[in-house]
C-alpha positions as semicolon CSV with decimal commas, in nm:
position;residue;x (nm);y (nm);z (nm)
1;M;-6,646;5,403;8,539
2;A;-6,705;5,091;8,678
3;A;-7,068;4,907;8,698
4;T;-7,187;4,772;9,102
5;P;-7,402;4,490;9,118
6;E;-7,599;4,723;9,292
7;S;-7,526;4,947;8,943
8;E;-7,627;4,679;8,688
9;L;-7,987;4,607;8,906
10;Q;-8,067;4,945;8,925
11;R;-7,996;5,011;8,500
12;W;-8,224;4,689;8,414
13;Q;-8,489;4,720;8,711
14;Q;-8,499;5,136;8,522
15;A;-8,513;4,944;8,176
16;A;-8,767;4,735;8,270
17;G;-8,974;5,016;8,470
18;Q;-8,998;4,805;8,818
19;A;-8,827;4,739;9,073
20;G;-8,658;4,370;9,074
21;D;-8,858;4,094;9,250
22;A;-8,609;3,862;9,397
23;A;-8,834;3,593;9,512
24;K;-8,958;3,554;9,137
25;G;-8,534;3,575;9,064
26;Q;-8,493;3,273;9,258
27;G;-8,775;3,119;9,114
28;L;-8,640;3,218;8,728
29;F;-8,316;3,121;8,880
30;Q;-8,388;2,760;9,041
31;Q;-8,654;2,667;8,789
32;R;-8,637;2,481;8,377
33;H;-8,796;2,628;8,178
34;G;-8,886;2,352;7,934
35;G;-8,504;2,269;7,850
36;E;-8,266;2,049;8,001
37;W;-8,108;2,281;8,222
38;S;-8,177;2,589;8,459
39;C;-7,949;2,841;8,565
40;A;-7,850;2,688;8,904
41;S;-7,768;2,353;8,671
42;C;-7,436;2,535;8,603
43;H;-7,419;2,846;8,923
44;G;-7,580;2,606;9,211
45;Q;-7,798;2,652;9,475
46;P;-7,761;2,914;9,613
47;P;-7,526;3,036;9,400
48;T;-7,283;3,156;9,649
49;R;-7,015;2,904;9,585
50;E;-6,757;2,713;9,364
51;A;-6,978;2,532;9,069
52;K;-6,881;2,359;8,736
53;H;-7,101;2,380;8,384
54;A;-7,363;2,066;8,342
55;A;-7,181;1,992;8,001
56;T;-6,847;2,121;7,985
57;G;-6,757;2,014;8,362
58;K;-6,545;2,398;8,392
59;K;-6,517;2,559;8,719
60;I;-6,780;2,841;8,757
61;A;-6,649;3,095;9,032
62;A;-6,952;3,189;9,282
63;L;-7,230;3,387;9,102
64;A;-7,342;3,616;9,436
65;P;-7,119;3,948;9,446
66;A;-7,119;3,917;9,866
67;F;-6,943;3,596;9,773
68;N;-6,748;3,672;9,435
69;A;-6,641;4,051;9,441
70;E;-6,575;4,067;9,043
71;R;-6,921;3,936;8,954
72;L;-7,158;4,191;8,794
73;T;-6,905;4,504;8,785
74;D;-6,845;4,459;8,471
75;S;-7,194;4,617;8,234
76;A;-7,065;4,446;7,895
77;K;-6,989;4,089;8,052
78;V;-7,356;4,127;8,211
79;D;-7,514;4,178;7,923
80;K;-7,335;3,904;7,730
81;W;-7,383;3,648;8,033
82;F;-7,705;3,722;8,005
83;K;-7,751;3,685;7,659
84;R;-7,576;3,327;7,629
85;N;-7,705;3,172;7,918
86;C;-8,105;3,309;7,870
87;K;-8,130;3,129;7,526
88;D;-7,959;2,761;7,678
89;V;-8,240;2,837;7,986
90;L;-8,537;2,956;7,818
91;S;-8,423;2,966;7,438
92;R;-8,490;3,303;7,413
93;E;-8,324;3,633;7,573
94;C;-8,439;3,740;7,897
95;T;-8,700;4,040;7,947
96;P;-8,548;4,333;8,101
97;A;-8,782;4,278;8,354
98;E;-8,633;3,863;8,423
99;K;-8,277;4,068;8,428
100;A;-8,378;4,290;8,730
101;D;-8,543;4,023;8,885
102;V;-8,274;3,752;8,877
103;L;-7,986;4,039;8,970
104;A;-8,220;4,133;9,263
105;Y;-8,184;3,789;9,395
106;L;-7,828;3,789;9,352
107;V;-7,733;4,094;9,495
108;G;-7,951;3,995;9,773
109;L;-7,769;3,673;9,868
110;K;-7,550;3,764;10,198
């Protein structure tokens, strides 16, 4: 069964044991966390348009699902990119609550 942005949000809210907080997710997305990059460094702010990877210059399609229907529709890809990007931004994996917060922010962008 294909995932939806809403089912991915629900999956991580369930794992976290709490609702995602879009305001916290926006803060997490925009801020640098002691490193060189934030999520917004590559995905743009807001992440509603095509952007470029900060190091490689590779084009990155809009991250917000309302602006890119393919986003957040494959659980394996969601897991892969959270793992990779959280390590780049936070120097660790994101917690389930952080993932739920970021997803609440992304799903809420219209």
